[in-house]
GUZA-563431 format. One record per residue (C-alpha): residue in one letter; x, y, z. Coordinates in steps of 0.05 Angstrom, whole numbers, plus 5000, padded with zeros to 4 digits. Layout:
BEGIN
AXYZ;...
//
This chain:
BEGIN
X500050005000;X502950684980;X503951165038;X500451825047;X504652445061;X502752395135;X504351655142;X510851725104;X513452245153;X511351835214;X514051195185;X520851475170;X521551855236;X519251245275;X525450875252;X529751385289;X528151325363;X534451695382;X535552125320;X532452605271;X531852705196;X532953335155;X526953595116;X530853515051;X531252765064;X523752725076;X522453105012;X527152654972;X523952025001;X516952304986;X518852394913;X520251654907;X512851534922;X510152084877;X508852554935;X510153284918;X514653754958;X508554174976;X504353584999;X509953345043;X510954035075;X503554115088;X503253435122;X509453605163;X506454265186;X500053925209;X503853385245;X508153915279;X501954305301;X498953665331;X505353475368;X506252845327;X513053095303;X517853575335;X523054045305;X530153855324;X534954415306;X536754635236;X531154365192;X531253685225;X525153315252;X523952755301;X517852375325;X513652795372;X510652605440;X503652485413;X506051945365;X511051575408;X506151095442;X503450835376;X510450805347;X512850395406;X506949925399;X508249825325;X515749735337;X514149155384;X512448705325;X519148345333;X517248125403;X510047945391;X510847235416;X514147465481;X507647805502;X503747155509;X502246685566;X497746065569;X490346235568;X486245995628;X479546195599;X478946885631;X477747535592;X480148255597;X474248725588;X473549465574;X467049795592;X465850485564;X462350885510;X462850695437;X463751345399;X459551485339;X456952035295;X459352725315;X463252435374;X467351945332;X473252425322;X474052515397;X473651765410;X477851535350;X484151435389;X480551015441;X477650555388;X484550515356;X487550325423;X482549765431;X483749495361;X491349535369;X491049105432;X486348595402;X479748795435;X473148695399;X466148945417;X461748415448;X456148915461;X455549655449;X458849845515;X463349245526;X469749035489;X473948435509;X479747985491;X482647345520;X486847455582;X493047135552;X497747735550;X503647665597;X503348385621;X496948285660;X490848725669;X494149305706;X499649405653;X494649315597;X490349855629;X496350335628;X498050165556;X490850285533;X491050965567;X497751135533;X494750955466;X488851415477;X483351035514;X479351545554;X479351555630;X471851425632;X472950705609;X473750145660;X478749585648;X477848945687;X478048185685;X472147715674;X473547025701;X467446695671;X462246825617;X455846435609;X455745925553;X452046375503;X456446985517;X462746555511;X460646285444;X459246985419;X465947225446;X469846665412;X466546865346;X468847595349;X475347435312;X475447145242;X480846635258;X480746315189;X482046985157;X487647135206;X491146485189;X490246585115;X493147275124;X499446995156;X500546525097;X499147055044;X503847555077;X509447055084;X508846875010;X508947614992;X515247725032;X518847135001;X517047354930;X519348064942;X525847834976;X527747454913;X526048064870;X529548624910;X536548464886;X534248534813;X531149224821;X534349914813;X535950224881;X530050714882;X525150164862;X527949704916;X527150254968;X519850354949;X518149614946;X521549445012;X518050035046;X511149865020;X511249115027;X515149095092;X510749645120;X504349275102;X506648645136;X509249005198;X502549355204;X499148685199;X503548385254;X502848995299;X495248975295;X494848225304;X490248075364;X495247565392;X489947045405;X491446425446;X493345755414;X486345515426;X484046005372;X490146125327;X496445685328;X502246095354;X507145745307;X503746045246;X504546755273;X511746625292;X513446375222;X510947045194;X514947445245;X521247045227;X520147185153;X519147925168;X525647955208;X529347675148;X525948165101;X527448735149;X534848615140;X534048675065;X529949315074;X535449615117;X540549485062;X536049815010;X535550455050;X542650485080;X545950905026;X540251415026;X540451495102;X548051565104;X547852085050;X543152495093;X547252395156;X542051945188;X544351345229;X541850725191;X535650475228;X531449865219;X527449855155;X521950375152;X515250135174;X508050365172;X504150675229;X497650685191;X493650285241;X487050645245;X489951255209;X485151835207;X484652315148;X488752945155;X484353525178;X483654175141;X486154645196;X490855225176;X498054995175;X504355285204;X510355445161;X515254865155;X522655025159;X526354935093;
//
C-alpha cells in the first residue's frame, strides 16, 4: 500500500528513536512515492501543530510525543510472541462508551487503542479479549491509556462468561481469515525478497518500504489470540520471515540514510493502524 504524506513522515521518523531527519531527506523520500514537495510540507506542518512530530534544530525533525506510544506499539512487532502466556479461559474487558456520529473524532484514538490491543466489541458498551497477555490487566490498562483510551472507560478481568456469551465472544475474531493472512503475507515477503536484488535502488527502496510496511502493520495489529484460537507457530513463522525481510529493507535504505547523515535504522515501517484523514486546519510554516 502506497503511503500518504502523513504516514510517510511518521513511518520514517519512527525508525529513528534516538535521531532526527532533515526535511530535505523527507522530501527526497516522498518523491520516490510520487508525493510532491508541497504535499509533504503541508503534512509535516500539520503533524508539527498536533505534536506528532517535533523540530530538532536546523531543519531536522523527530517523532513527537503524541506519536511515540503508537510507534512503540508498532515497533514491538519483533517481540509479539514474548507478550503471550497460556490462556486459562478468563477475559480482559473494557466497559465504556462506543463513539459514533459527531463524537467519533474525539473517540477515535480510544477505538484505535482497543483494536491495536486485540479487543473486539461484544456489546455496544463492552469490548473484550482473551486474558492471555503476559503483562496482566494493570499493565494493559496503562497501555490502553497511553494509546488514547479515555479515562471514563473501566478495564477489568472477567473470570467466567455464560455459555452463550462465551460462544459469541469466541466468534468475534475471524480466525480463518487471520491464518490465511499469515500465509499470504509470508508468501508476499518471500517473492519480494527474491526480487529486490534485481531492482534499481530507488525501486527497491519503494518496494521494501511498502511491502515490509504492510506486513509489519499486519503483525502489529494482530490480536495475539491464544493457541486455542490461532496456532502460535503460524504467527511466529510470519514474524521470522519479516525479520529476514527487514534486514533486506535496511540494506535498500542504507545509502540514502547515510547520504543524509542519518544513522541507519531498521527498515521503515507503517504506522497506519486506524489512520485518520488529515484535517483541514490552517497549517504552520515548515522550515526549509
